[in-house]
N, C-alpha and C positions, 0 to 999 in steps of 0.2 A: 388834566381832569377839568371838564367844563363846570362852571358854577353859575346858578341863577339865584336871584334873591327876591323874596316878597316879604311882606310885613311879619309873617308868622312862620316862615319856613325857608330854609336854604336848600336848594336842589343841587347836588353834585352828581355829575354823570361820568362814568368810567368805561372801561372796556367791557365787551360782551354783555351790553345792556344793563350794566350795574348802575343803580340809582340810589343815592343816599339822601333821604329826606331828613335833613339836619334841623336842629332846633336853634333858635337865636342865642346870641351870646352878648354879654355886657360890652365886650370890645367892639361890637357892631355899631354902637352909637355913643359910647362914653370913651373919649380919647385919653391917652396917657395913663392907662390903668397900671397900678403896681401889682406884681405877682409875688407870692411868698411860697417857700417850701411847705409842702403839706405836713401839718403837725402829726399826721398818722405815721410818719417815718419813725417816730419815737414811741409809738404805742406798742407796749409789750404784747398785747393780745394778737397783733398782726405780725409779729416777728417770725412766726413759723410759716407764713403764707409764701408759697413759691413765687407766684406772680403778684407782687405787692400792689402795683397800680395797673389800671387799664390803659392799654396802648391807645394812642390818639386815633388810629384808623380802624379800631375794632368796631364792627357793626353786626346787627342781627337781621337776617332776611325775613321779610314779611311772609313770603311763600316758601315752604320747605318741600312741597311736592311739585316737581316740574318735569317736563319732558326734555329729552336730550338737546333739542334745538331751541328751547325756550330761552329768552333773555334772563339774566340773573334777577332783574326786577328791583323792586323797592326794598331798601334796607333802612334800619333805624340805628342811631348811635347807641352803643352798648353802655349801660349804666355802671357806675362804680367810681372809686376814688381815683383822682388824677395826681400826677407828681407835683403840680403847682396849683395853688388856689389863688383866688382873686380877693380874698378877705383875710385880714389879720384877725385872729380870734377876739381880741379886745375891741375891735371896731364893729363886730356883728351885733345888730339889734334885730332879733327875729320875732315874728309873730305867727300864730296859728289860728285859723278860723274854721269852724265846721258849719255847713249850710245844708238845708233841705231836710228830708225825712231821716229818721233814725235808721241805724244799720248796725248789726253786730260787728265789732272790731274798731269802732270809732275811737274809743278810749285807748286801745292798744296802739293805734297809729299815733295819737297825741303823745303817749308815753315814749314811744321809740324815737320820735323826732327830737323830743327834749333830751333824751339820754344820748342819742347820737351826737347832738350838738355839744353837750357837756363833756361826754367821756371820750369821744373821738377827736373833737376839734378844739376843746377848751373854751367853748362859747358859754357865757354865763348870763346873758341877757335875753330871755325868751318870754314873750307876752302871750297870753291867751285872750283872744277877742271874744267877749261875752255876747252870745245871742245872734250869731250869723253875721251877714254883711252889714246889717244896720248897726251892729255893735261897734263898728269902726268910728261912728260919729254920734251914737246916742246912748252908749252904755259904758260901764267901767271895764277895765282890763283886769286880767288875773295874772299874777306873776307865777311862771311855771318853773319849777326846779325838780331835779331828780327825786327829792324827798316828797314833794307835793304829788307827783305822778306815780309814785312807787307801786301802788296796788290798784290803780284805777282800771287796769285791764281786766280785773275780776268782776267789774260791774258793767251792766248794759248802758246804753245811751251815750251821752257825751257830757263830760264835766264842764265843757265850755258853753253848753246850751246851743240851740240851733233854731233857725227860722227860715221861712221862705220869703223871697222878695227882698226889699230893702236895698236894692242895688243902685245906689246913687254914685256914679263913677267919680264925679268931681269931689264930692264930700269924702269918699273913701281914700282917694289919692291925696287929697289935702291932709287927711289924718295921718296917712303913712309918712308924708313929708314932714308934718309938724312934729311927729313923735320921733323922727330920725330912724324909722324902720328901714332896713335894707335887705331883709329876706322875708318874703311873704309866702307862707305855706297854706294852701287852700284845699280843704277836703270836702268834696261834694260830687254830685252827679253831673249829668250833661248840662243842665241849666246853670249850675254853679260854675262849671268850667267855661261855659260861654261868657259868664260874667268875669271870670279870671282872665280870659283872653282880652276883654275890653279894658280891664284894669292894667294889664301888661302894656297894651297899646298906648294908654294915657301916660303911664310911667315912661315909656320909651319916647313919646312925643315931648315930654318935659325934660328928657335927658337926665333922669334921676338914676343914680347908681343903686338900683334895688332890683332883686330878682323876684320873679313870680313863678312859683312851682306848684303844680297841682297833683293831688293824689285822688284818682277817680273813685267815687263811692256810689254804688247803686246796688241795692239788694237784688234787683231784677236781672243783673248781669248784661245790661244792654249797652255798655260802652263799646264803641267800635274799636277794632284792631287788636285790643289786648285779649289774652286767653280767658281771663275771668276777672271779676271784680271781688274785692275782699267782702266778706260777709255772706257771699253766695253759698259757700259750702255749709256754713252754719244754718242758713235758711232752709236748705234742702233737708238737712238732718232734723231740724225742728218740724218741718212740714210732715216728715214721716210720722211723728207722734199724732198729729191730727188725722192723718190717713188711717193709722192703726185704730184710733178711737172710732172713726167712721165705719171701719170694717167690723169692729166688735158690735157696734149698734146694728149694723145691717144684718149680720148673721144671726143675731139674737132675736129677730122678729120675722114673722112670715111676710114674704115679699118686702124685705127691708131694703131701704135705699139710704145710703150715706152720701151727702153732697158736701164737698170741701172746697171752699174758695181760697185760692192762694194768690200771692202777689204776682204781678206781671201786667203792668199797664199797657205796654205795647209789645212786650216780648214774653214768650211763654216758657222761659228756661227753667224756672223753679218748678212749675207744674210738670214739665217734661221729665226733668231729672228725678223729681220725687216719685213720679209714676214708675219710672224704670227701676228705681231703687226698691220700691215697695212690693211690686208684683201682686198686690191685692186690688189694683185699680182696674175697673172694667171700661172706663170711658174717660179720656183726657181731652179737654177743650182748651185751646190756646188762641190768642188774637190772630196769629198768622194763618190759621186754618179755619176757613168759614164752615158753618154748618147750618142746617135748616131743621125746623121742628116737625112740621106736618107732612103727611103724604108718604108714599112709598120711598124707602131708603132714608127716611128722616130720623131724627134723634129719638122721637117718642116711640116710633116703631121699634127701633133698636132696643130701647129700655124695656119695652114689653117683652121682646124676644129673649133678652138676657134673663129677665126675671123668671120666665117660663122654664128656661134651661137650668138656672142655678138656684133660684129662690131668693136671691139677694144680689145687690150690686153696689159698687162704690164709684162715684163720679167726682173727678177733680176738674175744677174750672178755674182758669186764670182770670183775674179781675177785669182784664181788657177784652176777654173773649165775647163774641156775639153782641158787641155794643150796638151794631147797626140794627139788630133785632129788638133789643131793649129800647132803643130810641124811638121805635115805631109806637111804643106804648106811652112814651113821655119825650116830647121833642125839645124840651127846654134844655139849654146848655149853660154851664157856668164854668169858671176857671178859678184855680187857686192863685195864691200870691206869686207863684213862679210862672204862671201862664199856662199850666197844664189843665187840660179839660177835666172837670170833676166827673168821674165815671158813675154810671148807674150801678146799683148792686146786682150784678148778673147772677150771683149765687142765689139770692132771694127770689129774683125773677124766675130763674130756671126751676127752682123748687116749686113755686106756685104753678108754673105751667105743667109740670109733671103731675102735681096733685089734681089740677083741673082735668087733665087728660084721663086719669084713672077714676075720677069721680063719676065719669060717664060709663065706666066699665063695671057692670053689675057682677061679672064673673071674677073680678080680681080687685081686691083691696090692698093698699100698700101702707107701710109705715115709713115715713121719711124724716131723717134727722139732718139738719143743716148746721155745719160747723164753719165758723170764720175765725181762724187763728191769727189774722194779719198782725195785730199789734203785739200779740204774745211773741210772735216769731222775731219781729224786728227789734224788740226790746231786750233780748237775751244777750249775755256776753258771748264773745266769739269762741268757737271750739279750738282745739289744738292746731288743726291744719290752718285755720284762718289766722290764729295768733302768729304762727311762723310767717305766713305770707305778709301780714301787716308789718312785721319787723323788717322784712326785706324791702318792702315798698318805702317805708319811712327812711331807712338808712340810705337807699339808692337816691331818694329825693334830696336828702341832705348833702350827699356827695356831689350831686349835680349843681345844687345851689352854691356850694362853696367853690366849685370849679368855674363859676361865673355863667353857667347856662341858665337861661330864663325862657319864659313863654312855653313851658313844656309840662306834660304829665309823665309820670313814670308808671310802668306796668309790665307785666310778663308778655312776651311775644315768643311763642314756642319754647316756653320754659326758661327764657333768659330775660333778665331785667333790662329795660331799654328806656330811652328818653324819646318821647313822641311829641311832635309839635301840636299845639292846641288845635290848629286848623284841621288836623286829620281826625279828630275825635268829636268835634262839636257839630259837624254837618250831617253825620249819619249815626244811626243807632244799630246796634247788633240785634239781629232777629233770628228766630228759629227758621231754618230753610226747610220747607215742607217737602222738597224734592231731594233732601239729603238723607244719608243712611241713618242718622240718629232718630229722625222722626219716623222712619220706616221701622226702626227697632221698637219704638213706642207702639205703633199700630200692631206689630207682631206680638208684643207683650200683652196688650189689652184685648187683642182680637176685635177691635172696633173697626167700623168702616171709616174711610177717609172723608166721606160725604162729598166727594168729587166724582163726577161721571168721567169715564174714559176720555170723552171729548174735551172736557174741561182740563184734564191733566195734560193732554196734547197742546191745548191752547196756552196753558200756563208755561209749559216748557218752551214754546215758541216765544212767548213774551220774555222769558228769562234770557234766552239767547239774544234777542234783540236788545235787551237792556245791557247785557254784557258788552256787546259791540259798541253801543252808544257811550257807555262810561269809559271804555278803553280809549275811544277817540278823544273824549274830553280830558283824559289824563295822559294824552300822548302815548298811549299803549304801554305805559311803564309803571304807573303807581296806582292803578285801580285795585280796589279791595274786593275780594270775593263776596263778602257779606254786603258790601255797598250795592253791587249790581243786583244781587239776589233780592235784597230788600226792596230796591227800586222796582224789580219785576213783579214782586208780590203786590206792591202798591198799584202798579200800572194795571195789573190784571183784575184785582179785586176792588179797588177804590173807585169812587165816582170822581169825575174830573175836578170838581171843586175841592175835594178832600186832598188831592195831590198838592194843591197850592197852599195848604195850611201849614 
């Protein structure tokens, strides 16, 4: 089996086009490491498990739908406990940090990391870093024990506090070294994981025996490769409540319109899934699907048509939708501490545009209610489904760290827990593919137009095919991700040249 190495990924190639995109290991750069029998051998909870440990060569395919002559393609190392570990329980000094915006399930992940370390591996020294990345060097730490975290999963937010920015690589790694920390668990979104990758590289450069493991957190579900991110299921469920309220308001008034703005800075997954689940939505707007207001086939014409047919309507708009139109009204741009563009309030802007349109129609008056549940959604505790998922993520992450793997995130790929190199998830974002069946289901559910002309659809499909071939060449026709090239094609088709470089 051939093997290639780079700083954040090991590529192993086998027969029939098999490619393993492996994660780094402590033994790659720290010589003469001791190994120990896994303490879980003596854990009574696992005594009934048929296959106690994960075999070394078990992997999970990135693609499960292939044609008979296709190569087997990219695989990721399967997550789970290994027979040997690279840390004795009494030498482990772990820390946990949460960064970025809030998300349902943060406290559950913290709780389960602590409990897995204590109860599965006998680790008793776990610190919580207070206040995000900057907490490594500017704030106090919190001692985390099973008793301390016992019921935190019942509360929203994060007991460790969170913040954006504050990523000073040298100060963070200095703090890790000075405190004797050798396991770093980082919970955050794509910006946070980019920071985690930088921290891992610095730790590796210094030759420190410390693992860096990430658990991807984004309520928008825009982390590449993985099936979904934790908190997403809860967010869709809570978004339903806002849509229900908008529907009640709309049907209770003559020509009533309910506008609901949901989260989705660059990806419209929450809006899309909440729309499909609700069946009360008449129009769903997401960042990936452009629209226009005025003229034949425009949004305002459709709103008027739907009101004449039904007497009411509900509009769901993701926060990142239509930003190019909103920017025409206000060209100023600003960024938050994580470097993300501060978006204009598309929900308020769209509501005003609709009101202005009907103000000129003497034959039709409307009643419009605008609902923005953003901070209510992200602050709630996680539901049952997300609680289970958070438990699996946390335990898989701990198993990987104890086994000496580093520079990875853990996540579901086709329903299996895997270890994925940082490099695979920090360069691309998961986006709704508007030529895919799921978006077609939304259009069929709402009966809304796509706001694309047949000519534009053909041009988009051509751009998609060109982007597919380009990214396959760049990845040696082996490890390209479907969403990566489709995301690229959307950007190529709809974005201005200067936007592609940002």
